[in-house]
DOMI-675219 format. One line per field, with one value per residue (C-alpha): residue in three letters; residue number from 1; z, y, x. Coordinates in nm, 3 decimals, decimal comma. Example, Ala and Ser with C-alpha at 12.3 -4.5 7.8 and 13.67 -1.06 7.14 Angstrom:
REM residues 2
aa	[ALA / SER] $
i	[1 / 2] $
pz	[0,780 / 0,714] $
py	[-0,450 / -0,106] $
px	[1,230 / 1,367] $
***
This chain:
REM residues 113
aa	[MET / GLU / LEU / SER / LEU / TRP / LEU / ARG / ARG / TRP / TRP / LEU / ASN / LEU / THR / LEU / VAL / ALA / LEU / VAL / ALA / ILE / ALA / ALA / ILE / SER / ILE / THR / ALA / VAL / VAL / ASP / HIS / SER / HIS / LYS / ASN / ALA / VAL / VAL / ARG / PRO / LEU / TYR / GLY / ALA / GLY / TRP / PHE / CYS / ALA / HIS / LYS / GLY / ARG / ARG / CYS / VAL / ASP / ALA / ARG / ARG / ALA / ASP / SER / ILE / GLN / ALA / ARG / TRP / HIS / THR / ARG / GLU / LYS / ILE / TYR / ARG / ASN / SER / PHE / THR / LEU / LEU / ALA / GLY / ALA / ILE / VAL / THR / LEU / GLY / ILE / LEU / ARG / LEU / VAL / LEU / SER / ALA / ARG / THR / ARG / ASP / ALA / ASP / ARG / SER / ARG / ARG / GLU / PRO / THR] $
i	[1 / 2 / 3 / 4 / 5 / 6 / 7 / 8 / 9 / 10 / 11 / 12 / 13 / 14 / 15 / 16 / 17 / 18 / 19 / 20 / 21 / 22 / 23 / 24 / 25 / 26 / 27 / 28 / 29 / 30 / 31 / 32 / 33 / 34 / 35 / 36 / 37 / 38 / 39 / 40 / 41 / 42 / 43 / 44 / 45 / 46 / 47 / 48 / 49 / 50 / 51 / 52 / 53 / 54 / 55 / 56 / 57 / 58 / 59 / 60 / 61 / 62 / 63 / 64 / 65 / 66 / 67 / 68 / 69 / 70 / 71 / 72 / 73 / 74 / 75 / 76 / 77 / 78 / 79 / 80 / 81 / 82 / 83 / 84 / 85 / 86 / 87 / 88 / 89 / 90 / 91 / 92 / 93 / 94 / 95 / 96 / 97 / 98 / 99 / 100 / 101 / 102 / 103 / 104 / 105 / 106 / 107 / 108 / 109 / 110 / 111 / 112 / 113] $
pz	[-6,559 / -6,542 / -6,448 / -6,125 / -5,833 / -5,737 / -6,119 / -6,162 / -5,859 / -5,992 / -6,298 / -6,131 / -5,890 / -6,166 / -6,347 / -6,075 / -6,021 / -6,348 / -6,362 / -6,026 / -6,196 / -6,475 / -6,286 / -6,065 / -6,346 / -6,496 / -6,201 / -6,203 / -6,541 / -6,533 / -6,224 / -6,342 / -6,676 / -6,458 / -6,245 / -6,566 / -6,726 / -6,383 / -6,375 / -6,759 / -6,785 / -6,674 / -6,899 / -7,191 / -7,423 / -7,278 / -7,616 / -7,828 / -7,617 / -7,602 / -7,992 / -8,032 / -7,736 / -7,599 / -7,257 / -7,054 / -7,222 / -6,915 / -6,820 / -7,235 / -7,130 / -6,818 / -7,032 / -7,314 / -7,018 / -6,860 / -7,184 / -7,264 / -6,936 / -6,922 / -7,295 / -7,172 / -6,828 / -7,085 / -7,291 / -6,996 / -6,902 / -7,226 / -7,239 / -6,866 / -6,914 / -7,314 / -7,157 / -6,874 / -7,091 / -7,289 / -7,036 / -6,938 / -7,271 / -7,295 / -6,958 / -7,079 / -7,442 / -7,270 / -7,001 / -7,253 / -7,466 / -7,161 / -7,052 / -7,380 / -7,408 / -7,083 / -7,168 / -7,486 / -7,284 / -7,040 / -7,319 / -7,485 / -7,190 / -7,121 / -7,456 / -7,519 / -7,797] $
py	[1,364 / 1,759 / 1,883 / 1,833 / 2,063 / 2,075 / 2,134 / 2,408 / 2,627 / 2,577 / 2,743 / 3,015 / 3,087 / 3,071 / 3,324 / 3,591 / 3,540 / 3,650 / 3,959 / 4,080 / 4,087 / 4,254 / 4,544 / 4,551 / 4,577 / 4,854 / 5,040 / 5,092 / 5,117 / 5,438 / 5,546 / 5,447 / 5,683 / 5,969 / 5,988 / 5,964 / 6,224 / 6,483 / 6,397 / 6,489 / 6,766 / 6,988 / 6,872 / 6,913 / 7,116 / 6,996 / 6,838 / 7,161 / 7,340 / 7,092 / 7,049 / 7,438 / 7,587 / 7,331 / 7,397 / 7,196 / 6,834 / 6,689 / 6,711 / 6,581 / 6,264 / 6,248 / 6,283 / 6,072 / 5,816 / 5,850 / 5,791 / 5,428 / 5,318 / 5,386 / 5,240 / 4,917 / 4,936 / 4,979 / 4,671 / 4,430 / 4,592 / 4,524 / 4,162 / 4,097 / 4,205 / 4,023 / 3,693 / 3,705 / 3,780 / 3,507 / 3,251 / 3,348 / 3,319 / 2,980 / 2,854 / 2,966 / 2,787 / 2,477 / 2,488 / 2,485 / 2,216 / 2,019 / 2,057 / 1,988 / 1,661 / 1,581 / 1,639 / 1,434 / 1,112 / 1,187 / 1,208 / 0,886 / 0,690 / 0,753 / 0,698 / 0,306 / 0,157] $
px	[-4,296 / -4,244 / -3,896 / -3,817 / -3,870 / -3,508 / -3,379 / -3,678 / -3,582 / -3,173 / -3,228 / -3,488 / -3,170 / -2,923 / -3,130 / -3,196 / -2,800 / -2,773 / -3,008 / -2,851 / -2,491 / -2,656 / -2,811 / -2,486 / -2,291 / -2,518 / -2,497 / -2,124 / -2,068 / -2,347 / -2,114 / -1,751 / -1,873 / -2,022 / -1,704 / -1,457 / -1,647 / -1,613 / -1,181 / -1,165 / -1,383 / -1,123 / -0,881 / -1,085 / -0,848 / -0,530 / -0,477 / -0,521 / -0,312 / -0,021 / -0,020 / -0,051 / 0,097 / 0,285 / 0,121 / -0,061 / 0,117 / 0,116 / -0,249 / -0,329 / -0,142 / -0,335 / -0,700 / -0,550 / -0,455 / -0,790 / -0,977 / -0,806 / -0,826 / -1,211 / -1,261 / -1,064 / -1,318 / -1,633 / -1,541 / -1,495 / -1,828 / -1,970 / -1,834 / -1,950 / -2,334 / -2,367 / -2,195 / -2,461 / -2,737 / -2,668 / -2,645 / -2,997 / -3,130 / -2,937 / -3,108 / -3,443 / -3,426 / -3,238 / -3,562 / -3,808 / -3,649 / -3,647 / -3,966 / -4,146 / -3,919 / -4,043 / -4,380 / -4,379 / -4,223 / -4,548 / -4,777 / -4,620 / -4,675 / -5,016 / -5,166 / -5,254 / -5,054] $
***
């Protein structure tokens, strides 16, 4: 007996939800990175001015803070992406294994002993 229709649909729906979540995370990460670059671009060079001239130190601290927060969010984006991709692969492997088991069980029931 093949996997039940309900179980196949459940796996398909779960996989589709994970793929949509991956797409949303990817788009959000790209938009967030572009926004971070637009905000930090005017602050480039502030670290040098702060270290060598004693000017623009507030801008230098702001740029460092923005970069640090971006790196934290980037880790979250990457870990979420990895977790969802791993879930998709795991669901696929699980489905293949269970399908093979049910096919083998069906074959053994049909064959005369």
